[in-house]
N, CA, C and O of each residue as an XYZ file, in Angstrom:
280
protein
N      10.269   -109.707    106.795
C      11.054   -110.403    105.796
C      10.547   -109.991    104.415
O       9.342   -109.899    104.178
N      11.483   -109.748    103.525
C      11.136   -109.301    102.185
C      10.524   -110.440    101.377
O      10.996   -111.576    101.417
N       9.479   -110.117    100.653
C       8.818   -111.093     99.802
C       9.610   -111.253     98.506
O       9.927   -110.268     97.840
N       9.925   -112.486     98.156
C      10.676   -112.765     96.940
C       9.769   -113.391     95.894
O       8.820   -114.103     96.220
N      10.073   -113.116     94.641
C       9.292   -113.723     93.562
C       9.720   -115.177     93.393
O      10.743   -115.606     93.927
N       8.926   -115.916     92.650
C       9.222   -117.332     92.432
C      10.548   -117.517     91.704
O      11.311   -118.426     92.031
N      10.824   -116.676     90.736
C      12.085   -116.802     89.985
C      13.287   -116.505     90.879
O      14.340   -117.125     90.727
N      13.136   -115.564     91.806
C      14.226   -115.279     92.741
C      14.435   -116.439     93.708
O      15.569   -116.754     94.068
N      13.341   -117.073     94.128
C      13.456   -118.214     95.036
C      14.130   -119.400     94.361
O      14.888   -120.131     94.998
N      13.858   -119.591     93.086
C      14.450   -120.727     92.367
C      15.965   -120.624     92.233
O      16.630   -121.632     91.997
N      16.510   -119.443     92.378
C      17.953   -119.229     92.278
C      18.681   -119.677     93.547
O      19.902   -119.832     93.540
N      17.941   -119.882     94.624
C      18.544   -120.262     95.901
C      18.773   -121.763     95.994
O      18.173   -122.549     95.261
N      19.650   -122.138     96.909
C      19.904   -123.555     97.163
C      18.821   -124.109     98.074
O      18.052   -123.362     98.679
N      18.776   -125.429     98.160
C      17.770   -126.061     99.018
C      18.004   -125.697    100.484
O      17.052   -125.568    101.254
N      19.266   -125.532    100.867
C      19.579   -125.162    102.248
C      19.020   -123.773    102.568
O      18.432   -123.570    103.630
N      19.202   -122.822    101.654
C      18.693   -121.474    101.884
C      17.175   -121.450    101.904
O      16.573   -120.702    102.675
N      16.555   -122.261    101.063
C      15.093   -122.330    101.052
C      14.567   -122.907    102.358
O      13.561   -122.438    102.891
N      15.247   -123.920    102.870
C      14.844   -124.516    104.149
C      14.984   -123.496    105.280
O      14.117   -123.406    106.150
N      16.067   -122.735    105.268
C      16.274   -121.701    106.274
C      15.198   -120.621    106.165
O      14.719   -120.108    107.176
N      14.826   -120.283    104.938
C      13.784   -119.278    104.718
C      12.441   -119.755    105.285
O      11.706   -118.979    105.897
N      12.133   -121.032    105.074
C      10.888   -121.585    105.611
C      10.891   -121.497    107.136
O       9.885   -121.120    107.736
N      12.001   -121.838    107.759
C      12.094   -121.761    109.217
C      11.921   -120.328    109.716
O      11.233   -120.094    110.710
N      12.544   -119.369    109.028
C      12.403   -117.964    109.410
C      10.958   -117.492    109.262
O      10.436   -116.777    110.117
N      10.324   -117.901    108.170
C       8.931   -117.513    107.956
C       8.014   -118.122    109.018
O       7.067   -117.476    109.466
N       8.292   -119.357    109.416
C       7.483   -119.995    110.453
C       7.656   -119.284    111.794
O       6.699   -119.151    112.556
N       8.880   -118.828    112.082
C       9.112   -118.071    113.320
C       8.330   -116.754    113.289
O       7.727   -116.343    114.281
N       8.358   -116.110    112.127
C       7.621   -114.859    111.986
C       6.114   -115.096    112.128
O       5.406   -114.295    112.737
N       5.637   -116.200    111.563
C       4.218   -116.545    111.669
C       3.837   -116.772    113.130
O       2.773   -116.335    113.569
N       4.695   -117.449    113.878
C       4.419   -117.697    115.283
C       4.343   -116.374    116.050
O       3.472   -116.192    116.901
N       5.242   -115.476    115.748
C       5.231   -114.162    116.389
C       3.931   -113.415    116.082
O       3.336   -112.796    116.964
N       3.500   -113.482    114.819
C       2.246   -112.821    114.436
C       1.046   -113.456    115.119
O       0.093   -112.760    115.469
N       1.082   -114.765    115.311
C      -0.018   -115.446    116.005
C      -0.102   -115.009    117.464
O      -1.194   -114.834    118.005
N       1.063   -114.832    118.098
C       1.073   -114.343    119.479
C       0.500   -112.935    119.542
O      -0.264   -112.603    120.448
N       0.878   -112.106    118.565
C       0.345   -110.749    118.524
C      -1.173   -110.770    118.333
O      -1.895   -109.980    118.942
N      -1.642   -111.673    117.488
C      -3.082   -111.779    117.243
C      -3.815   -112.187    118.519
O      -4.850   -111.612    118.855
N      -3.279   -113.174    119.224
C      -3.954   -113.667    120.425
C      -3.956   -112.634    121.551
O      -4.860   -112.624    122.386
N      -2.945   -111.766    121.573
C      -2.906   -110.740    122.617
C      -3.597   -109.454    122.188
O      -3.653   -108.494    122.957
N      -4.125   -109.426    120.958
C      -4.859   -108.257    120.486
C      -3.995   -107.136    119.949
O      -4.491   -106.032    119.726
N      -2.717   -107.390    119.737
C      -1.803   -106.353    119.252
C      -1.717   -106.306    117.733
O      -1.223   -105.326    117.176
N      -2.187   -107.344    117.058
C      -2.092   -107.398    115.599
C      -3.242   -106.597    114.993
O      -4.413   -106.884    115.241
N      -2.893   -105.597    114.203
C      -3.930   -104.729    113.646
C      -4.499   -105.272    112.340
O      -5.667   -105.039    112.030
N      -3.685   -105.991    111.576
C      -4.151   -106.478    110.280
C      -3.900   -107.977    110.156
O      -2.782   -108.446    110.372
N      -4.938   -108.720    109.809
C      -4.794   -110.160    109.618
C      -4.149   -110.480    108.279
O      -3.747   -111.619    108.040
N      -4.048   -109.493    107.410
C      -3.459   -109.699    106.086
C      -2.021   -110.210    106.187
O      -1.593   -111.032    105.377
N      -1.290   -109.730    107.166
C       0.104   -110.148    107.313
C       0.210   -111.654    107.557
O       1.154   -112.287    107.084
N      -0.739   -112.234    108.283
C      -0.736   -113.685    108.492
C      -0.940   -114.423    107.176
O      -0.273   -115.422    106.909
N      -1.861   -113.932    106.358
C      -2.122   -114.572    105.067
C      -0.920   -114.457    104.137
O      -0.605   -115.398    103.409
N      -0.256   -113.318    104.160
C       0.915   -113.120    103.302
C       2.020   -114.095    103.690
O       2.632   -114.715    102.820
N       2.278   -114.236    104.978
C       3.326   -115.153    105.451
C       2.961   -116.590    105.104
O       3.815   -117.365    104.673
N       1.692   -116.947    105.292
C       1.247   -118.311    104.981
C       1.480   -118.624    103.500
O       1.923   -119.721    103.160
N       1.188   -117.678    102.635
C       1.396   -117.880    101.194
C       2.877   -117.948    100.844
O       3.275   -118.716     99.967
N       3.697   -117.146    101.529
C       5.142   -117.188    101.300
C       5.702   -118.566    101.665
O       6.544   -119.111    100.952
N       5.228   -119.119    102.779
C       5.670   -120.450    103.191
C       5.271   -121.468    102.136
O       6.080   -122.312    101.750
N       4.041   -121.396    101.671
C       3.554   -122.349    100.663
C       4.354   -122.228     99.367
O       4.728   -123.239     98.773
N       4.614   -121.004     98.930
C       5.378   -120.800     97.691
C       6.790   -121.364     97.822
O       7.295   -122.022     96.912
N       7.415   -121.099     98.958
C       8.784   -121.582     99.177
C       8.825   -123.102     99.256
O       9.740   -123.723     98.715
N       7.844   -123.713     99.923
C       7.796   -125.176     99.998
C       7.586   -125.789     98.619
O       8.176   -126.823     98.306
N       6.765   -125.173     97.804
C       6.515   -125.676     96.454
C       7.798   -125.655     95.631
O       8.108   -126.626     94.940
N       8.534   -124.573     95.699
C       9.777   -124.464     94.933
C      10.817   -125.424     95.477
O      11.583   -126.002     94.706
N      10.860   -125.607     96.788
C      11.785   -126.578     97.381
C      11.467   -127.983     96.877
O      12.381   -128.746     96.564
N      10.198   -128.328     96.796
C       9.793   -129.635     96.266
C      10.175   -129.775     94.804
O      10.656   -130.830     94.389
N       9.967   -128.721     94.011
C      10.352   -128.756     92.599
C      11.841   -129.020     92.438
O      12.248   -129.846     91.621
N      12.653   -128.314     93.221
C      14.100   -128.495     93.131
C      14.519   -129.892     93.561
O      15.415   -130.488     92.962
N      13.875   -130.415     94.596
C      14.182   -131.759     95.075
C      13.844   -132.797     94.019
O      14.634   -133.705     93.759
N      12.672   -132.665     93.409
C      12.261   -133.615     92.367
C      13.151   -133.518     91.139
O      13.433   -134.524     90.487
N      13.587   -132.322     90.828
C      14.483   -132.137     89.683
C      15.817   -132.835     89.919
O      16.390   -133.426     89.003
N      16.315   -132.761     91.181
C      17.581   -133.428     91.501
C      17.439   -134.945     91.433
O      18.361   -135.641     91.009
N      16.285   -135.453     91.850
C      16.052   -136.897     91.794
C      15.971   -137.359     90.352
O      16.455   -138.440     90.015
N      15.358   -136.543     89.494
C      15.179   -136.912     88.101
C      16.455   -136.844     87.275
O      16.542   -137.469     86.218
N      17.453   -136.087     87.749
C      18.703   -135.960     86.970
C      19.571   -137.179     87.032
O      20.642   -137.206     86.426
């Protein structure tokens, strides 16, 4: 999955952000299976996905709070 910048993520709707989080979690699960079976060559990919999930959740929270405040 392509890594998006924070400004690109903010342009998306909450529905798309939620879908992105689900896709990233599926990818993370796949990477964890690869790690446990010894097929994963680099642990960096797990860290990148984890950070992408965190960034997307943060922006989703920002958008949600902004809607509540309006």
